[in-house]
BALOBA-1460 file (C-alpha; in Angstrom, 3 decimals):
// residues 104
<rec num="1" residu="m" x="0.000" y="0.000" z="0.000"/>
<rec num="2" residu="e" x="1.427" y="3.362" z="-1.007"/>
<rec num="3" residu="a" x="1.895" y="6.092" z="1.567"/>
<rec num="4" residu="t" x="-0.947" y="8.573" z="1.648"/>
<rec num="5" residu="i" x="-0.790" y="12.000" z="3.220"/>
<rec num="6" residu="l" x="-3.742" y="13.965" z="4.497"/>
<rec num="7" residu="h" x="-3.706" y="17.342" z="6.200"/>
<rec num="8" residu="e" x="-5.994" y="20.086" z="7.394"/>
<rec num="9" residu="p" x="-5.424" y="23.807" z="6.850"/>
<rec num="10" residu="a" x="-3.427" y="25.610" z="9.523"/>
<rec num="11" residu="d" x="-5.313" y="26.366" z="12.734"/>
<rec num="12" residu="p" x="-5.303" y="29.928" z="14.182"/>
<rec num="13" residu="d" x="-1.972" y="29.204" z="15.919"/>
<rec num="14" residu="g" x="-0.350" y="28.084" z="12.650"/>
<rec num="15" residu="l" x="-0.427" y="24.364" z="13.459"/>
<rec num="16" residu="v" x="-0.870" y="21.943" z="10.572"/>
<rec num="17" residu="v" x="-1.362" y="18.285" z="11.417"/>
<rec num="18" residu="a" x="-0.612" y="15.900" z="8.564"/>
<rec num="19" residu="s" x="-1.158" y="12.147" z="8.722"/>
<rec num="20" residu="l" x="0.855" y="9.540" z="6.859"/>
<rec num="21" residu="a" x="-0.480" y="6.033" z="6.328"/>
<rec num="22" residu="g" x="0.601" y="2.954" z="4.407"/>
<rec num="23" residu="e" x="4.193" y="2.381" z="3.310"/>
<rec num="24" residu="l" x="6.802" y="5.106" z="3.001"/>
<rec num="25" residu="d" x="9.527" y="3.676" z="0.791"/>
<rec num="26" residu="l" x="11.554" y="4.405" z="-2.343"/>
<rec num="27" residu="d" x="8.443" y="4.530" z="-4.521"/>
<rec num="28" residu="r" x="6.709" y="7.231" z="-2.439"/>
<rec num="29" residu="a" x="9.534" y="9.063" z="-0.662"/>
<rec num="30" residu="d" x="9.900" y="11.902" z="-3.188"/>
<rec num="31" residu="d" x="6.147" y="12.541" z="-3.355"/>
<rec num="32" residu="v" x="5.825" y="12.651" z="0.436"/>
<rec num="33" residu="r" x="8.897" y="14.887" z="0.779"/>
<rec num="34" residu="d" x="7.524" y="17.309" z="-1.824"/>
<rec num="35" residu="a" x="4.029" y="17.339" z="-0.303"/>
<rec num="36" residu="l" x="5.406" y="18.095" z="3.171"/>
<rec num="37" residu="a" x="7.686" y="20.806" z="1.758"/>
<rec num="38" residu="t" x="4.681" y="22.434" z="0.073"/>
<rec num="39" residu="i" x="2.741" y="22.397" z="3.338"/>
<rec num="40" residu="a" x="5.712" y="23.902" z="5.224"/>
<rec num="41" residu="a" x="6.070" y="26.656" z="2.614"/>
<rec num="42" residu="d" x="2.506" y="27.880" z="3.271"/>
<rec num="43" residu="p" x="2.845" y="31.219" z="5.110"/>
<rec num="44" residu="a" x="0.020" y="30.184" z="7.490"/>
<rec num="45" residu="c" x="2.029" y="27.158" z="8.678"/>
<rec num="46" residu="r" x="4.226" y="27.737" z="11.733"/>
<rec num="47" residu="y" x="4.155" y="24.240" z="13.230"/>
<rec num="48" residu="l" x="3.983" y="21.014" z="11.220"/>
<rec num="49" residu="r" x="3.120" y="17.869" z="13.167"/>
<rec num="50" residu="i" x="3.248" y="14.613" z="11.216"/>
<rec num="51" residu="d" x="1.136" y="11.803" z="12.660"/>
<rec num="52" residu="v" x="2.906" y="8.603" z="11.619"/>
<rec num="53" residu="a" x="0.739" y="6.147" z="13.578"/>
<rec num="54" residu="g" x="-0.677" y="4.786" z="10.313"/>
<rec num="55" residu="l" x="2.665" y="3.978" z="8.669"/>
<rec num="56" residu="d" x="3.032" y="0.214" z="8.365"/>
<rec num="57" residu="f" x="6.508" y="0.375" z="6.829"/>
<rec num="58" residu="i" x="9.327" y="2.875" z="6.387"/>
<rec num="59" residu="d" x="12.722" y="2.374" z="4.762"/>
<rec num="60" residu="s" x="15.842" y="4.521" z="4.550"/>
<rec num="61" residu="y" x="14.402" y="6.482" z="1.610"/>
<rec num="62" residu="g" x="11.298" y="7.243" z="3.653"/>
<rec num="63" residu="l" x="13.388" y="8.402" z="6.597"/>
<rec num="64" residu="g" x="15.469" y="10.511" z="4.224"/>
<rec num="65" residu="a" x="12.301" y="12.110" z="2.870"/>
<rec num="66" residu="l" x="11.200" y="13.023" z="6.391"/>
<rec num="67" residu="v" x="14.634" y="14.479" z="7.231"/>
<rec num="68" residu="s" x="14.591" y="16.503" z="4.005"/>
<rec num="69" residu="a" x="11.059" y="17.760" z="4.727"/>
<rec num="70" residu="r" x="12.146" y="18.708" z="8.245"/>
<rec num="71" residu="n" x="15.103" y="20.674" z="6.849"/>
<rec num="72" residu="t" x="12.843" y="22.472" z="4.359"/>
<rec num="73" residu="a" x="10.406" y="23.296" z="7.156"/>
<rec num="74" residu="a" x="13.261" y="24.678" z="9.286"/>
<rec num="75" residu="a" x="14.375" y="26.858" z="6.360"/>
<rec num="76" residu="h" x="10.852" y="28.347" z="6.367"/>
<rec num="77" residu="g" x="10.955" y="28.851" z="10.142"/>
<rec num="78" residu="v" x="8.458" y="26.026" z="10.682"/>
<rec num="79" residu="s" x="8.754" y="23.645" z="13.643"/>
<rec num="80" residu="f" x="8.527" y="20.023" z="12.366"/>
<rec num="81" residu="t" x="7.752" y="17.100" z="14.671"/>
<rec num="82" residu="l" x="6.632" y="13.500" z="14.317"/>
<rec num="83" residu="a" x="3.793" y="12.252" z="16.500"/>
<rec num="84" residu="k" x="2.564" y="8.799" z="17.512"/>
<rec num="85" residu="p" x="5.211" y="6.743" z="15.688"/>
<rec num="86" residu="s" x="4.006" y="3.266" z="14.765"/>
<rec num="87" residu="p" x="6.255" y="0.371" z="15.879"/>
<rec num="88" residu="p" x="8.071" y="0.178" z="12.490"/>
<rec num="89" residu="v" x="8.694" y="3.936" z="12.511"/>
<rec num="90" residu="q" x="9.791" y="3.927" z="16.147"/>
<rec num="91" residu="k" x="12.259" y="1.108" z="15.454"/>
<rec num="92" residu="a" x="13.690" y="2.851" z="12.364"/>
<rec num="93" residu="i" x="14.144" y="6.087" z="14.298"/>
<rec num="94" residu="e" x="15.800" y="4.280" z="17.217"/>
<rec num="95" residu="v" x="18.161" y="2.340" z="14.928"/>
<rec num="96" residu="t" x="19.229" y="5.501" z="13.104"/>
<rec num="97" residu="g" x="19.373" y="7.757" z="16.164"/>
<rec num="98" residu="l" x="17.101" y="10.364" z="14.565"/>
<rec num="99" residu="g" x="14.746" y="10.848" z="17.522"/>
<rec num="100" residu="h" x="16.163" y="14.281" z="18.371"/>
<rec num="101" residu="v" x="15.731" y="15.419" z="14.753"/>
<rec num="102" residu="f" x="11.999" y="14.716" z="14.878"/>
<rec num="103" residu="g" x="11.258" y="15.964" z="18.379"/>
<rec num="104" residu="l" x="10.815" y="12.475" z="19.847"/>
Protein backbone atom coordinates (compact mmCIF):
# COMPACT_ATOMS: atom_id res chain seq x y z
CA UNK A 1 0.00 0.00 0.00
CA UNK A 2 1.43 3.36 -1.01
CA UNK A 3 1.90 6.09 1.57
CA UNK A 4 -0.95 8.57 1.65
CA UNK A 5 -0.79 12.00 3.22
CA UNK A 6 -3.74 13.97 4.50
CA UNK A 7 -3.71 17.34 6.20
CA UNK A 8 -5.99 20.09 7.39
CA UNK A 9 -5.42 23.81 6.85
CA UNK A 10 -3.43 25.61 9.52
CA UNK A 11 -5.31 26.37 12.73
CA UNK A 12 -5.30 29.93 14.18
CA UNK A 13 -1.97 29.20 15.92
CA UNK A 14 -0.35 28.08 12.65
CA UNK A 15 -0.43 24.36 13.46
CA UNK A 16 -0.87 21.94 10.57
CA UNK A 17 -1.36 18.28 11.42
CA UNK A 18 -0.61 15.90 8.56
CA UNK A 19 -1.16 12.15 8.72
CA UNK A 20 0.85 9.54 6.86
CA UNK A 21 -0.48 6.03 6.33
CA UNK A 22 0.60 2.95 4.41
CA UNK A 23 4.19 2.38 3.31
CA UNK A 24 6.80 5.11 3.00
CA UNK A 25 9.53 3.68 0.79
CA UNK A 26 11.55 4.41 -2.34
CA UNK A 27 8.44 4.53 -4.52
CA UNK A 28 6.71 7.23 -2.44
CA UNK A 29 9.53 9.06 -0.66
CA UNK A 30 9.90 11.90 -3.19
CA UNK A 31 6.15 12.54 -3.35
CA UNK A 32 5.83 12.65 0.44
CA UNK A 33 8.90 14.89 0.78
CA UNK A 34 7.52 17.31 -1.82
CA UNK A 35 4.03 17.34 -0.30
CA UNK A 36 5.41 18.09 3.17
CA UNK A 37 7.69 20.81 1.76
CA UNK A 38 4.68 22.43 0.07
CA UNK A 39 2.74 22.40 3.34
CA UNK A 40 5.71 23.90 5.22
CA UNK A 41 6.07 26.66 2.61
CA UNK A 42 2.51 27.88 3.27
CA UNK A 43 2.85 31.22 5.11
CA UNK A 44 0.02 30.18 7.49
CA UNK A 45 2.03 27.16 8.68
CA UNK A 46 4.23 27.74 11.73
CA UNK A 47 4.15 24.24 13.23
CA UNK A 48 3.98 21.01 11.22
CA UNK A 49 3.12 17.87 13.17
CA UNK A 50 3.25 14.61 11.22
CA UNK A 51 1.14 11.80 12.66
CA UNK A 52 2.91 8.60 11.62
CA UNK A 53 0.74 6.15 13.58
CA UNK A 54 -0.68 4.79 10.31
CA UNK A 55 2.67 3.98 8.67
CA UNK A 56 3.03 0.21 8.36
CA UNK A 57 6.51 0.38 6.83
CA UNK A 58 9.33 2.87 6.39
CA UNK A 59 12.72 2.37 4.76
CA UNK A 60 15.84 4.52 4.55
CA UNK A 61 14.40 6.48 1.61
CA UNK A 62 11.30 7.24 3.65
CA UNK A 63 13.39 8.40 6.60
CA UNK A 64 15.47 10.51 4.22
CA UNK A 65 12.30 12.11 2.87
CA UNK A 66 11.20 13.02 6.39
CA UNK A 67 14.63 14.48 7.23
CA UNK A 68 14.59 16.50 4.00
CA UNK A 69 11.06 17.76 4.73
CA UNK A 70 12.15 18.71 8.24
CA UNK A 71 15.10 20.67 6.85
CA UNK A 72 12.84 22.47 4.36
CA UNK A 73 10.41 23.30 7.16
CA UNK A 74 13.26 24.68 9.29
CA UNK A 75 14.38 26.86 6.36
CA UNK A 76 10.85 28.35 6.37
CA UNK A 77 10.95 28.85 10.14
CA UNK A 78 8.46 26.03 10.68
CA UNK A 79 8.75 23.64 13.64
CA UNK A 80 8.53 20.02 12.37
CA UNK A 81 7.75 17.10 14.67
CA UNK A 82 6.63 13.50 14.32
CA UNK A 83 3.79 12.25 16.50
CA UNK A 84 2.56 8.80 17.51
CA UNK A 85 5.21 6.74 15.69
CA UNK A 86 4.01 3.27 14.76
CA UNK A 87 6.25 0.37 15.88
CA UNK A 88 8.07 0.18 12.49
CA UNK A 89 8.69 3.94 12.51
CA UNK A 90 9.79 3.93 16.15
CA UNK A 91 12.26 1.11 15.45
CA UNK A 92 13.69 2.85 12.36
CA UNK A 93 14.14 6.09 14.30
CA UNK A 94 15.80 4.28 17.22
CA UNK A 95 18.16 2.34 14.93
CA UNK A 96 19.23 5.50 13.10
CA UNK A 97 19.37 7.76 16.16
CA UNK A 98 17.10 10.36 14.57
CA UNK A 99 14.75 10.85 17.52
CA UNK A 100 16.16 14.28 18.37
CA UNK A 101 15.73 15.42 14.75
CA UNK A 102 12.00 14.72 14.88
CA UNK A 103 11.26 15.96 18.38
CA UNK A 104 10.82 12.47 19.85
